[in-house]
C-alpha positions as CSV (number, residue, x, y, z in Angstrom):
1,M,-18.0,21.2,-15.3
2,S,-17.8,22.6,-11.6
3,K,-16.2,20.7,-9.4
4,E,-18.6,19.7,-7.2
5,H,-20.6,18.2,-10.5
6,L,-17.4,16.1,-11.1
7,Y,-17.4,14.7,-7.4
8,V,-21.4,14.2,-7.4
9,E,-20.6,11.7,-10.6
10,Q,-17.5,10.4,-9.2
11,L,-19.5,9.4,-6.3
12,K,-22.7,7.7,-7.7
13,R,-20.6,5.6,-10.1
14,F,-18.5,4.8,-7.2
15,Q,-21.1,3.8,-5.3
16,Q,-22.6,1.9,-8.0
17,G,-19.6,-0.2,-8.1
18,E,-18.1,1.4,-11.3
19,V,-14.2,1.2,-11.1
20,F,-12.5,3.8,-12.9
21,D,-9.2,5.6,-12.8
22,A,-10.4,8.9,-10.9
23,H,-6.8,10.6,-10.4
24,N,-6.6,10.4,-14.2
25,E,-9.7,12.1,-14.3
26,Y,-9.3,14.6,-12.2
27,I,-5.5,15.1,-13.3
28,T,-5.5,14.6,-17.1
29,H,-9.0,15.6,-18.0
30,Y,-10.1,18.1,-16.0
31,G,-6.3,19.6,-14.6
32,I,-7.3,19.5,-10.6
33,K,-4.5,18.3,-8.6
34,S,-6.3,15.5,-6.7
35,G,-4.3,16.6,-3.2
36,R,-6.0,19.7,-3.5
37,F,-9.1,18.8,-4.9
38,G,-11.2,18.3,-1.9
39,E,-10.4,21.8,-0.8
40,E,-10.9,23.3,-4.1
41,L,-14.5,21.5,-3.7
42,I,-15.4,22.8,-0.3
43,Q,-14.0,26.4,-1.1
44,E,-16.9,26.4,-4.2
45,I,-19.7,24.8,-2.2
46,L,-19.6,27.0,0.3
47,G,-18.8,30.0,-1.9
48,D,-19.1,33.7,0.1
49,N,-19.7,32.0,3.2
50,F,-16.4,31.1,3.2
51,A,-12.7,33.0,3.9
52,T,-9.8,32.6,2.3
53,G,-7.8,35.0,3.9
54,V,-7.5,32.6,7.0
55,L,-6.0,30.1,4.9
56,N,-2.8,31.8,5.3
57,R,-3.5,32.1,9.5
58,K,-0.8,30.5,11.2
59,I,-2.2,28.2,14.2
60,K,0.8,27.3,16.8
61,R,1.3,23.3,17.7
62,T,2.2,22.7,21.3
63,N,6.1,21.9,19.6
64,G,6.0,25.3,18.7
65,R,5.9,24.7,14.8
66,Y,2.7,25.9,12.6
67,Y,0.2,24.6,10.4
68,S,-2.9,26.5,8.2
69,A,-6.4,25.8,8.3
70,D,-7.9,24.5,4.9
71,G,-10.8,27.0,5.9
72,Y,-12.8,29.2,7.9
73,I,-16.5,29.9,7.6
74,P,-17.1,33.6,9.0
75,S,-21.1,33.3,10.1
76,L,-20.0,29.6,12.2
77,N,-16.4,30.8,13.5
78,V,-15.2,27.5,12.5
79,Y,-12.4,26.5,10.8
80,L,-12.6,23.8,8.2
81,E,-10.2,20.2,8.3
82,S,-10.3,18.8,4.4
83,K,-9.7,15.0,4.5
84,F,-10.4,13.4,0.7
85,L,-9.2,9.7,-0.5
86,T,-9.8,10.1,-4.3
87,F,-12.1,7.1,-5.4
88,C,-10.2,4.2,-6.7
89,T,-7.1,5.0,-5.2
90,A,-4.8,3.2,-2.8
91,G,-2.3,5.5,-0.5
92,T,-2.2,6.0,3.1
93,A,-4.8,9.1,4.1
94,P,-7.0,6.4,6.1
95,E,-3.9,6.1,8.3
96,K,-3.8,9.8,8.5
97,L,-6.9,10.4,9.6
98,P,-7.4,10.0,13.2
99,Y,-4.1,12.4,13.4
100,F,-7.0,15.0,13.0
101,L,-8.4,14.7,16.7
102,F,-4.5,15.5,17.9
103,K,-5.1,18.6,15.7
104,A,-8.7,20.1,16.7
105,E,-7.1,19.7,20.4
106,E,-4.8,22.9,18.9
107,Y,-7.5,25.0,17.0
108,D,-8.3,28.3,18.8
109,K,-12.1,28.0,17.7
110,P,-14.4,24.7,17.2
111,V,-13.4,22.7,13.8
112,V,-15.1,20.3,11.4
113,L,-13.7,17.6,10.0
114,I,-15.2,17.2,6.2
115,L,-14.7,13.6,5.2
116,G,-14.7,13.8,0.9
117,G,-14.1,10.7,-1.6
118,E,-13.6,7.1,-0.7
119,H,-13.7,8.7,3.0
120,E,-17.3,10.2,3.4
121,L,-18.5,6.4,2.1
122,L,-17.1,5.0,5.5
123,K,-15.0,2.4,3.9
124,D,-12.3,2.8,5.4
125,E,-12.2,2.0,9.0
126,P,-10.6,5.6,10.5
127,S,-13.3,7.5,8.9
128,Y,-16.3,4.9,10.2
129,Y,-15.1,5.2,13.5
130,L,-14.4,8.9,13.5
131,W,-17.8,10.2,11.8
132,T,-19.8,7.4,14.2
133,A,-18.3,8.0,16.9
134,Y,-18.7,11.4,17.0
135,N,-22.6,10.9,15.3
136,E,-23.5,7.7,16.4
137,P,-21.4,7.3,19.9
138,D,-24.3,4.6,20.7
139,K,-23.2,2.5,17.6
140,C,-19.4,2.8,17.9
141,S,-18.1,-0.2,18.7
142,S,-14.1,1.1,18.5
143,K,-13.8,2.4,22.4
144,A,-10.3,3.8,20.9
145,A,-12.2,5.8,18.7
146,L,-14.6,7.3,21.4
147,A,-12.4,8.1,23.6
148,L,-10.2,10.0,21.1
149,V,-13.3,12.2,20.4
150,N,-14.9,12.0,23.4
151,A,-11.4,13.7,24.8
152,V,-11.4,16.8,22.0
153,R,-15.2,16.7,21.5
154,H,-14.9,20.4,23.1
155,K,-13.5,21.8,19.5
156,I,-15.3,19.7,17.4
157,A,-17.7,21.9,15.3
158,G,-18.9,18.7,13.4
159,I,-17.9,15.5,11.5
160,V,-19.5,15.8,7.8
161,K,-19.4,13.6,5.0
162,L,-18.5,16.1,1.8
163,S,-21.8,16.1,0.3
164,E,-23.8,16.8,2.9
165,L,-22.0,20.1,3.4
166,R,-24.3,22.6,2.2
167,S,-27.0,21.3,4.1
168,W,-24.7,21.0,7.8
169,V,-23.9,24.8,7.3
170,S,-27.4,25.8,6.5
171,A,-28.4,23.6,9.8
172,Q,-25.6,25.5,11.9
173,E,-27.1,28.6,10.5
174,A,-30.5,28.4,11.2
175,K,-29.5,27.4,15.0
176,L,-27.9,30.7,15.7
177,K,-30.8,32.7,13.6
178,A,-32.7,30.5,16.7
179,L,-30.7,31.8,19.4
């Protein structure tokens, strides 16, 4: 079973209100480590349009340390940042999500934030506010999220739900061809 098929099935189950042990399904049944699942799924979805070599590229932070992008799409010249919250699990992923905005500022190319798992459903406040502030700012009720997103909007190529990644990439490539 492909990672994409597994993800779509679990997304449907979760949207229907089913409670299941997602951690067990990812690791035990499919041998997938939940921390890498979102990144591996993105790589599977993008296929040849995903550059793996950039993963080792170090991006210098303002504090002198380095980090690597989660991926890169050469045809769009954008980095990828994946934030994935496994279904039916607890953790600190929502609390870490706003840090993306500070990280985005340090990239030397635009970056796309891809929200996966429960983040995609915009159930936690950070994912809801970030997605809404970027995609539907007139509907965002958080002044803080709007201010933060607007401060780095020039560095963000998009905030996209994982299940919509394929169509987002196609739409962006079509825009480039039309130019």
